[in-house]
N, C-alpha and C positions, 0 to 999 in steps of 0.2 A: 267610573271604575276602569283602572289602567290594568293592562297586562302586567305580570311580575317584572319583566324587563323594563318596560316603562316607568314603572313605579319606582323600581331600584335606581334607574337612571336618574329621576326627578330628585330623589332623596340624596344622592351622591352629589347632585348638583346644587344642594342646599335648599330644596323646597320643602319647608317644615309641613306644609299641608300635606304633601305625599307622605311624610313620615307619619303623620296623624292618622292618615287612611290606613297605613300598614298596622298600626297599632289597633284601630278599630277592628280591622279585619281579622286579626289574629289573636285578639285579647281573650276570647273565649277559650280558644285552643290551649293558649298558654296558662291560663287559670286552671283548666282542667287538668292539665298535665301536672302542674305544680301541686295542686290540691291532691292528687293521687298519690304523691310521694310524702308531701308534708302535711301534717294534720292541724296545724295552729293557724287561725284565720290571719292573724297579724304577719305572722312568717309568709303565708302565701302571697300577701300583697307586696310585702318587701322583695321577696324572690321574683315576682312577676315583674315588678318595676325594673329591677336589676336586669332581668332576662331581656327586656327591650333596649335597655342601655347597651347590653352585650351585641345585641342585633344590629344595632346602629353602628357600633365601633367596628364590627366584623363584615358588615355589608359588602364592602369593596371585595371581600374574599369569598363572595358566594359565586360558585361556579356553574350553576344552572344544571348540574348533573342529576340533581333531585328537584322536586317541587319546593318552593318557597316554604310552604307550610310545613313540609317535612324537615327542612333544616332548622326553622324556627322551634319546632317540636323537639328536635334533637338537643338543641341549645338548652331549651327549659328543662328537658329531662336530666341532662348532665349537670345543669346548675343546681337543680334540686337534690340530685345525689350528693353533689360535692357539699351543699349546705348542710345536708343531713351528716355527713362525715366531719364536717368542721365543728359543728355544733352538737354533735351527738344527739341529735333530737330524739326525745323519749317518746313522741307521738307516732313513730313509725312503726308499722306492723311488719314484721319480719316472716321469713318463710318457715320458721319453727312454730308458728302459732297454731294452735289446736283447732280442729274444725269447728267444734261447738263452743264459741266463746262468748256467748251472750251471758251476761251476768243476771242474777235475779232481779234486781232493779231496773234492768234494761230488757225487759221482756218484750217481745213482739208486739203484744197487746198494747203494753204502755206507749211504745214508740208510735204505733199506729194510731193511737188516741191523739198523740201530739201532732202527727204530720200525715200527709198523704201516703198512699201506697208507693208512688213514685219515690218519694223521700225515704220511705222505708227500704226500697231497693238500694237506693244510693247508700244508705247506713249499712246494708249488708256488704255491698261492694267495698265500702271504706274499711271493713274488717277482714277483707281477704288480705292475704300476704302482699307485700310491696309489688313484686314482679308480676303477680297475678292480676292485681287491679290495674297496674299501669297497662299491661297488655290488652286486658279486657276494655279499658277506657278507650286506648288507641284504636282498638278493631271496631268495637261497636258504636261508641259515642262520637269519635272523630273520623270513623270511616276511612282508616288507613289500611292499605294493603299489607300482607305478610312482609313484603320487600321493604316497604316503607318503615314498618315497624323494626326490622331487622337494622335498617339504616339509622333510626333514631336510637335504639337502645343498645345495638352492638351485639345483640343476642342472634345466633344463628336462627335461620328460618324454621327449622326442626323444633328448636327450643321455643320459639314464639308460638307455634302450632300447639306443642305440648302443653305450655303453660295456659294457653287460651282453653284447651280442652279441660284441663284441671280446674281453672277458674269457674267456667260453667258448671262443672260437677259440683264443686264446693257450693256454689250458689243454690244449685238444685237441692242439695242436701240440706242446706240451711233453710230453704223455703219449704221442704217436706217437713222439716222439723216443726217450723212455725204452723203450717197447716195441720199437723198431727196435734199440737197443742190447742189449736182453735176449735177442733172438733169435739 
């Protein structure tokens, strides 16, 4: 394990092993980031691969003012948003989504029968509006601070806090809705 500075220096010097290490260390972060914005598995793989190409191409521009993981997450977020805009992806859940969006054939009972409770929670998160699920993922799953999320998304810290609050509230409502149906 190298520090970010040593790792970057080795990559810039042409060490492919160091680049492979960078990819391995940040692959999960990039996949989570891209998956929260883009819904199609094939597109997630493509955008994630393109993300690491962009990281490699721009690594010499990294200025150490943020953590490397924050910088990579920002590129992944921007790349995902640009991909959506470019291809007008229909799998994106926008902010105008209604809170109660489970269809009859996608009942919580049906989903829980197919997957674990953790998968069901991931399913509910995937149904949140794009900005909400992105903020929720960055904060809770990737453990970024408010400031880091602001750097990644370009949203002011107040908006980040507001969206995080709303995302949690929406998840709570959906879980209560599910629990009400189970009883």
